[in-house]
N, C-alpha and C positions, 0 to 999 in steps of 0.2 A: 807653757802658756796654756790657761784653760779658760776658755770663755773670755778670753782678753784679759786676764790676770796674769800675774807674773809672780812667783813663789821664789825667795831667795833665803837661805837658810847659811848660817854661821856656827860652828861649833868651837868653842876654845878649851884647850887641855893644859895641865899643869906638867910639871918635869917628871911626874910619875906615869903620865898618860892618862890620868883622871878626868874626866869631862869637869870644867869648871862654870861653864856658862854656854847656852845656846839661844841664840837670836834667829826668829823667823819673821819674814815680812812678806806681806802681800801687797802688790800694787795693782793699780788698774792700769792698762796700756800697754803698749809694747816694750821691748828692752830698751829701743832708742830713745823712746819718750821718757822712760823712768829716768835714765841716766842724765837726761837734760833737767828734768824737773821733779823734784823729790817729794812735791806736794800730794804726788798721785799717791803716796801711802796711804792704804786703806786700813790695813791692820798689822799691829805689831805685837808679838809675843816674846817674853825674855824669861827663861829658866835660870836661875842660879843654883849650882849644885856644891855638895859637899861630900866627898868620897863617892862620886857617883849617884848619890841619892839626892832628889830635888830637895832644897829647902825653901825656895821662895819662887813664885812665878808671876809675872806682871803681864796682863794683856790691855791694850789701847786699840778703841775701834774708833777712826776717825771719820768714818761716814755713815753713823748711827744717825738716824731721823731724828733723834731726842737730843741730839748734841754728841759731843766728844765725850764718851764715857770711858773708864778704865777700871780694870779688875786688879786686885792683887790675890795672891794665894800664899799661904805660909805652912811650911811641914814641919815636923818634928824630926829628931836625930835618926829614925827611922824611915822617913820617908812617907809618913802619915800625914794627911791634912789636917790642921789644925784650926785654921781660919781662912776666910774668904771675905774680901772686902770690896764694894764696889763704890765708886767715885764718879762725881756728876762732871761737868765740862770744865769746872772751876775748880777742880781739886776738892770739892765738898764730899763729905763721906754721905752716901745714899743707904748703904746697909752693911751689917757686920754679922757675918756668920761663924760662930765659933763651935769647936766639936771638941768632944772627949771621947776617947776610945778605951776599951778594955785590953786586958794584957796580950790577946790575940790581934788587937789592932782593929776590931769591929767598932764602930760608930755606935755609943751607948746614948750619948747626951747631945742635942744640938741646939743653940740658942742663936735665934735671930734676932737683931735690934733694927730697927728702921730708922732714919733720921725724920724728924718733925715736917722738913720742907718736903721731904719725899711723900711723906704721908698725906700732905695736903695737896699736893699737886698729881699725885699718879696712885697712891696708895689704896683709894676706895675704903674697901672694909678691914684692913690690915691694922692690928694694934701695933704699939711702938717694939713691945717686947714679945715674941713667941718662943716658947720654950717646949721643946719635944725630948720625950723619953723613948728611947727604942729597947725593946726586949730582944734578947740575943736570938730568939728562934727566927726574926724575920732576916737574919743575915748568913745562915746555915744553907 
């Protein structure tokens, strides 16, 4: 228990001993309270693996002041991040980030797409689509 938070983690394995998924939960309150009332769940992160490499990660924040938001990450067969998405309290897409990498796994292209709703409510001066190209020298 850290600052009245409880952390619980579960790891699942296949028959060969490879990790297939992990679930991490943060709760507010003490252990006795949590077992009686699961509504005290503050955050949940679930990671799905293939051959011990992450292929997808989902994160949900239940106590965010802007409402319950969730995030989802996707990875390629080498465990390299290819997509990051953020969703609003009703499951609506807020933003989507896609990444392209070179042969060494370095990010060379990032594309950010924001929903019109998000831009109108929170985005300020953001454009609906922002594209960034990276030069390899920045990642050495």
